[in-house]
C-alpha positions in Angstrom: 21.4 8.0 84.3 19.8 10.0 81.5 17.2 12.6 82.2 14.0 12.8 80.2 15.4 15.5 77.9 18.5 13.5 77.0 16.4 10.4 76.4 14.1 12.3 74.1 17.1 13.6 72.0 18.5 10.1 71.8 15.2 8.7 70.6 14.9 11.5 68.1 18.4 10.8 66.7 17.6 7.1 66.6 14.4 7.8 64.7 16.3 10.0 62.2 18.8 7.3 61.7 16.0 4.8 61.0 14.5 7.2 58.5 17.9 7.6 56.8 18.4 3.8 56.7 14.9 3.4 55.2 15.6 6.1 52.6 18.9 4.5 51.7 17.3 1.1 51.3 14.6 2.7 49.2 17.2 4.4 47.0 19.1 1.1 46.6 15.9 -0.7 45.6 15.0 1.9 43.1 18.5 1.9 41.7 18.5 -1.8 41.3 15.1 -1.7 39.6 16.4 1.0 37.2 19.5 -1.0 36.6 17.5 -4.1 35.8 15.2 -2.1 33.5 18.2 -0.6 31.7 19.8 -4.0 31.3 16.6 -5.4 29.9 16.4 -2.5 27.4 20.0 -2.9 26.5 19.3 -6.6 25.8 16.3 -5.6 23.8 18.3 -3.2 21.6 21.6 -5.1 21.5 23.6 -5.3 18.3 21.6 -7.2 15.7 24.8 -8.9 14.5 24.9 -11.0 17.7 23.5 -14.4 16.9 21.3 -14.6 20.0 19.5 -11.4 19.1 15.8 -11.8 18.8 12.8 -9.4 18.7 10.2 -12.0 18.1 7.7 -10.5 20.6 8.1 -7.1 19.0 7.3 -8.5 15.6 4.4 -10.4 16.9 3.0 -7.3 18.6 3.3 -5.3 15.4 1.6 -8.1 13.4 -1.3 -8.3 15.9 -1.7 -4.5 15.7 -1.9 -4.7 11.9 -4.6 -7.3 12.1 -6.6 -5.3 14.7 -6.3 -2.0 13.0 -7.0 -3.1 9.4 -9.3 -6.0 10.1 -7.4 -7.9 7.4 -7.9 -11.6 7.9 -5.2 -13.1 5.6 -1.6 -12.0 5.2 1.7 -13.7 5.0 5.2 -12.4 5.8 8.8 -13.6 5.1 11.9 -12.2 6.8 15.3 -13.1 5.4 18.3 -12.2 7.5 21.9 -13.3 6.9 21.1 -16.7 5.6 18.1 -17.4 7.9 14.5 -17.3 6.7 11.4 -16.8 9.0 7.8 -17.1 7.8 4.7 -15.7 9.4 1.4 -17.0 8.1 1.0 -19.5 5.3 4.1 -19.4 3.2 2.4 -21.3 0.3 -0.7 -19.1 0.0 -0.8 -17.2 -3.3 -1.6 -13.5 -3.3 -1.8 -10.8 -6.0 1.4 -8.8 -5.6 0.3 -5.6 -7.3 2.9 -3.2 -8.5 5.8 -5.4 -7.2 5.2 -7.0 -10.6 7.0 -4.1 -12.2 10.4 -5.3 -10.9 9.8 -8.6 -12.9 8.9 -6.7 -16.0 11.9 -4.4 -15.5 14.3 -7.3 -15.1 12.9 -8.9 -18.3 13.5 -5.7 -20.2 17.0 -5.4 -18.8 17.8 -8.9 -19.8 16.6 -8.2 -23.4 18.7 -5.0 -23.4 21.7 -7.0 -22.3 21.1 -9.5 -25.1 20.8 -6.7 -27.7 17.1 -7.1 -28.5 16.2 -3.7 -26.9 18.0 -0.4 -26.9 17.5 1.5 -23.7 17.6 4.7 -25.8 15.2 3.3 -28.4 11.8 4.8 -28.7 8.4 3.1 -28.1 7.6 3.6 -31.8 10.7 1.6 -32.7 9.1 -1.5 -31.2 5.4 -0.6 -31.4 4.9 0.7 -35.0 2.4 3.6 -35.2 2.5 4.4 -31.5 2.5 8.1 -30.8 2.3 10.6 -27.9 2.1 14.4 -27.8 3.4 17.1 -25.5 1.8 20.6 -25.9 0.3 19.4 -29.2 3.7 18.3 -30.6 4.7 14.7 -31.2 7.0 13.6 -28.4 9.6 10.8 -28.3 9.4 8.4 -25.3 12.4 6.2 -24.8 12.6 2.8 -23.1 14.7 4.4 -20.4 11.9 7.0 -19.8 9.5 4.1 -19.2 11.9 2.3 -16.8 12.5 5.5 -14.8 8.8 6.6 -14.8 9.7 9.7 -16.7 7.6 9.3 -19.8 5.1 12.1 -19.1 2.3 9.7 -18.4 0.6 9.8 -15.0 -1.6 7.4 -13.1 -4.7 9.3 -14.0 -7.4 6.9 -15.1 -9.2 9.7 -16.8 -6.3 10.7 -19.0 -4.8 7.2 -19.5 -7.5 4.5 -18.8 -6.4 1.0 -18.0 -7.3 -1.9 -20.3 -10.8 -3.3 -20.2 -11.4 -7.0 -19.6 -11.5 -7.9 -23.3 -8.3 -5.9 -24.3 -5.0 -7.4 -25.2 -1.8 -5.3 -24.6 -1.8 -4.3 -28.2 -5.4 -3.2 -28.2 -4.9 -1.2 -25.0 -1.8 0.5 -26.4 -3.8 1.5 -29.5 -6.5 3.0 -27.2 -4.0 5.4 -25.5 -1.8 6.1 -28.6 -1.9 9.8 -29.6 -2.8 11.1 -26.2 -1.4 14.3 -24.7 1.4 13.8 -22.0 1.4 15.6 -18.7 5.2 16.3 -18.8 7.9 16.4 -21.5 9.4 12.9 -21.6 12.7 12.5 -19.7 12.1 15.5 -17.4 9.7 14.8 -14.6 9.1 11.7 -12.5 5.5 10.6 -12.4 4.6 7.1 -11.3 2.3 5.5 -13.9 1.2 1.9 -14.6 1.0 2.9 -18.3 4.9 2.9 -18.5 5.2 -0.7 -17.4 2.3 -2.0 -19.5 4.0 -0.5 -22.5 7.2 -2.2 -21.5 5.3 -5.5 -21.4 4.1 -4.8 -24.9 7.7 -4.1 -26.0 8.7 -7.5 -24.5 6.0 -9.2 -26.7 7.1 -7.4 -29.8 10.8 -8.2 -29.6 10.4 -11.7 -28.3 7.7 -12.8 -30.8 5.7 -14.5 -28.0 3.2 -13.4 -25.4 4.3 -11.5 -22.4 3.1 -14.4 -20.2 5.0 -17.0 -22.2 8.2 -14.9 -22.1 8.1 -14.2 -18.4 7.4 -17.8 -17.5 9.9 -19.4 -19.8 12.7 -16.8 -19.7 12.5 -15.2 -16.3 10.4 -16.9 -13.6 11.3 -20.6 -14.1 15.0 -20.0 -14.8 15.2 -18.1 -11.5 13.6 -20.9 -9.6 10.4 -19.0 -9.0 8.0 -21.9 -9.4 5.1 -20.3 -7.4 5.0 -17.0 -9.2 2.4 -16.6 -11.9 1.6 -14.1 -14.7 -2.0 -13.4 -13.9 -4.2 -15.5 -11.7 -3.0 -19.1 -11.4 -5.2 -22.1 -12.1 -3.7 -24.1 -9.2 -2.4 -23.6 -5.7 -4.1 -22.0 -2.6 -5.2 -18.6 -3.9 -6.1 -16.2 -1.1 -9.1 -14.2 -2.5 -9.0 -10.5 -2.3 -11.3 -8.6 0.1 -12.8 -5.2 0.6 -13.3 -3.2 3.7 -16.7 -2.0 5.0 -18.1 -1.1 8.4 -15.0 -2.3 10.1 -15.3 -5.7 8.5 -13.9 -7.3 5.4 -15.9 -8.9 2.6 -14.8 -11.2 -0.2 -14.2 -9.1 -3.3 -13.0 -11.1 -6.3 -11.9 -9.2 -9.4 -11.0 -10.4 -12.9 -7.4 -9.9 -14.0 -7.1 -7.9 -17.2 -4.5 -9.1 -19.7 -3.7 -5.5 -20.7 -2.8 -4.6 -17.2 -0.7 -7.6 -16.0 2.9 -6.2 -16.7 2.3 -3.3 -14.3 0.7 -5.1 -11.4 -1.0 -8.4 -11.6 1.4 -11.3 -10.8 0.5 -13.8 -8.1 3.1 -15.2 -5.7 3.7 -16.6 -2.2 6.2 -15.7 0.5 8.3 -18.8 -0.3 9.0 -17.3 -3.8 9.2 -13.8 -2.6 11.8 -14.9 -0.1 13.9 -16.3 -2.9 13.2 -13.2 -5.1 14.7 -11.1 -2.2 17.7 -13.4 -1.9 18.3 -13.0 -5.7 18.6 -9.2 -5.2 20.7 -9.7 -2.1 23.1 -11.7 -4.2 22.5 -14.7 -1.8 21.0 -17.1 -4.3 22.4 -19.1 -7.2 21.1 -17.8 -10.5 21.8 -18.4 -14.2 24.7 -16.3 -15.5 22.4 -14.6 -18.0 20.9 -12.6 -15.1 24.1 -11.4 -13.5 24.7 -8.3 -15.7 21.0 -7.2 -15.8 20.8 -7.4 -12.0 24.0 -5.4 -11.6 22.9 -2.8 -14.1 19.6 -2.2 -12.2 21.3 -1.9 -8.9 23.9 0.5 -10.4 21.2 2.8 -11.6 19.8 3.2 -8.0 22.4 5.7 -6.8 20.6 8.3 -4.7 17.6 8.3 -2.4 14.5 8.7 -4.5 15.9 7.1 -7.6 13.5 4.9 -9.5 14.5 2.3 -12.1 13.3 -0.9 -13.5 10.6 -1.5 -10.9 12.6 -0.5 -7.8 13.0 2.6 -5.7 16.0 3.5 -3.5 15.0 4.8 0.0 17.1 6.3 2.8 19.9 4.2 4.4 20.4 2.3 1.2 17.1 0.4 1.4 15.6 -0.7 -1.9 12.0 -1.7 -2.2 8.6 -1.4 -3.9 5.0 -1.6 -2.8 1.9 -3.0 -4.5 -1.7 -2.1 -4.2 -4.7 -3.2 -6.1 -8.4 -2.8 -5.3 -8.4 -6.0 -3.2 -4.7 -6.6 -2.2 -1.6 -4.8 -0.9 2.0 -5.8 -0.6 5.6 -4.5 0.0 9.1 -5.8 -0.3 12.2 -4.0 1.1 15.8 -5.2 1.3 19.4 -4.0 2.0 22.3 -5.8 0.4 24.7 -4.3 2.9 22.7 -5.7 5.9 21.7 -8.9 4.0 18.1 -8.4 5.3 14.8 -8.4 3.5 11.1 -8.3 4.5 8.1 -9.0 2.3 4.4 -8.7 3.3 1.5 -10.0 1.2 -2.0 -9.1 2.2 -5.5 -9.6 0.7 -6.9 -6.2 1.6 -6.3 -2.8 0.0 -4.7 -1.0 3.0 -1.4 -0.1 1.3 -0.2 2.5 3.9 -0.6 0.1 6.8 1.0 -2.8 4.8 4.0 -0.6 4.0 4.2 0.4 7.6 4.1 -3.2 8.8 6.8 -4.2 6.3 9.0 -1.2 7.2 8.5 -1.8 11.0 9.5 -5.5 10.8 12.6 -4.5 8.7 13.5 -1.9 11.4 13.2 -4.4 14.2 15.4 -6.9 12.3 18.1 -4.3 11.8 18.3 -3.1 15.4 15.7 -0.5 15.7 12.5 -0.5 17.8 9.4 0.2 15.8 5.9 -0.4 17.1 4.2 2.4 15.1 1.8 1.5 12.4 0.5 4.0 9.9 -3.2 4.2 9.3 -4.5 3.8 5.7 -6.8 6.3 4.1 -9.4 3.6 3.3 -9.4 2.6 7.0 -10.0 6.2 8.0 -12.7 6.5 5.3 -14.4 3.3 6.6 -14.6 4.8 10.1 -15.9 8.2 8.8 -18.5 6.8 6.4 -19.7 4.1 8.8 -20.5 7.0 11.1 -22.1 8.9 8.2 -24.3 5.9 7.3 -25.4 5.6 10.9 -26.1 9.3 11.3 -27.9 9.4 8.0 -30.3 6.6 9.2 -30.9 8.6 12.4 -31.5 11.8 10.4 -34.0 9.9 8.2 -36.0 8.8 11.2 -35.8 12.3 12.8 -37.0 14.0 9.6 -40.3 12.1 9.9 -40.9 13.6 13.3 -39.5 17.1 12.8 -42.1 19.6 11.5 -40.2 22.9 11.7 -39.7 24.0 8.1 -36.5 26.0 9.0 -34.8 23.0 10.6 -35.7 20.8 7.6 -34.4 23.4 5.1 -31.0 23.8 7.0 -30.6 20.0 7.2 -31.4 19.5 3.6 -29.0 22.2 2.5 -26.2 20.9 4.7 -26.6 17.3 3.3 -26.7 18.6 -0.2 -23.5 20.6 0.2 -21.8 17.6 1.8 -22.9 15.2 -1.0 -21.9 17.6 -3.8 -18.5 18.4 -2.2 -17.7 14.7 -2.1 -18.8 14.0 -5.6 -16.7 16.9 -6.9 -13.6 16.6 -4.8 -13.0 12.8 -4.7 -12.5 12.3 -8.5 -10.0 15.2 -8.3 -8.2 13.7 -5.3 -8.0 10.1 -6.5 -7.8 10.8 -10.3 -10.6 8.4 -11.0 -14.4 8.7 -11.7 -16.8 8.5 -8.8 -18.3 5.2 -10.0 -14.9 3.6 -9.9 -14.1 5.0 -6.4 -17.5 3.9 -5.0 -17.7 0.4 -6.4 -14.0 -0.7 -6.7 -11.6 1.2 -4.5 -13.3 2.7 -1.5 -14.8 0.8 1.4 -18.4 -0.3 1.1 -19.3 2.1 3.9 -18.6 5.0 1.6 -21.0 3.8 -1.0 -23.6 3.1 1.7 -23.0 6.5 3.4 -23.5 8.4 0.1 -26.6 6.4 -0.7 -28.1 7.2 2.7 -27.3 10.9 2.4 -28.9 11.0 -1.0 -32.0 9.3 0.4 -32.1 11.8 3.2 -31.9 14.7 0.8 -34.7 13.2 -1.3 -36.9 12.5 1.7 -36.5 16.0 3.2 -37.0 17.7 -0.1 -40.2 15.7 -0.7 -41.4 16.6 2.8 -40.7 20.3 2.2 -42.5 20.3 -1.1 -45.5 18.6 0.4 -45.5 21.0 3.3 -45.3 23.9 0.9 -48.2 22.6 -1.1 -50.4 22.2 2.0 -49.5 25.7 3.1 -50.5 27.1 -0.3 -53.7 25.2 -0.3 -54.5 26.5 3.2 -53.8 30.0 2.1 -56.1 29.7 -0.9 -58.8 28.1 1.3 -58.6 31.0 3.7 -58.8 33.5 0.9 
């Protein structure tokens, strides 16, 4: 029979054993949970070549984040992957595709080069008689290749090289910029410019003898089976109107398409056609033989990361693509012939950085990478900032009525004046456009409202200071 001490030791040992069993069971449970989690992650990131691979929920999450962050209300997406096509949104809705237009212009030029109508080393003046350009006050020769590679010496500065007005033809616009000074010597520096591709559009007109629109539709778009891609705004189909951001909302913002700017950025299309366009570049679509050599030539010129040619840029990992951004639309298309994968996003809001990020993210997901990050666009950031500025300006306006201390009024007035002047000076330099264009075309409505409220505050405080000064002077004269 055990004594009390031995019984206590036995109970203690039994208790320790129970603790160890409990701990072991806990460890086993945790291990099983970790194993299940790791298995789920492995399934999530399994080889994209396996047919059952899907990341639909990741794409849906990224799309929802884009809608929430940008407030964009209309956008359409097409994903092509190894013979399968997936659409998000309305695949028939027509959007302005912005600078993705350049690839169509570039292909047309390449086709004309292949047919012997254009010489890649030929000069602009060979096709547009009388056209001139200068570098350091000396006449400079700009070749067709310089235009295709964005190495002409022109930049995207609207001050230096203004876009066509609404009533200008391509020829009239070219006359308006002929004789201007170039920023760089032709053929030496890359500088993205819409001017280059509008000049290419004019060259197409000159050598074909018909309008740019007629040539593109009859010789490029319809032969390639692109029935829903239009040169300028179409007269039929479901057109998604462009919008503009303001106070974390979007507002309808229609803009006229200018004939003299179409070759660089004003085609309309839908994701059905953009899916076929991508397949053409992936060599996965039947096309007329006349396009085989031009397509091969363009691809052959894109050799190293950063190369730009004929409306396409080569990115890392062999990805080719281009973005588009106008005042009321944004878009992007990327593809990899090696992976037989392409993604295109069309949006009716100017949030180019976020649209690029959405397109890149969906491409990453469809090629075996996890990507739930979405870049913020500068106009989205500005909308947040100037919505706050507008609200604060209204509060300040009300406060200035109550405040009587002259020192406070003077400091407030000086601060707002410095803020307003800084914006009016810096923004045209940053965006290479005049302030009127920034306020009423490109930036969110909140920027326009914010600057107007700040200007009103400055005026109100200045008037109050002047009135106060006048009363003070009258009081002094009265006392005297």
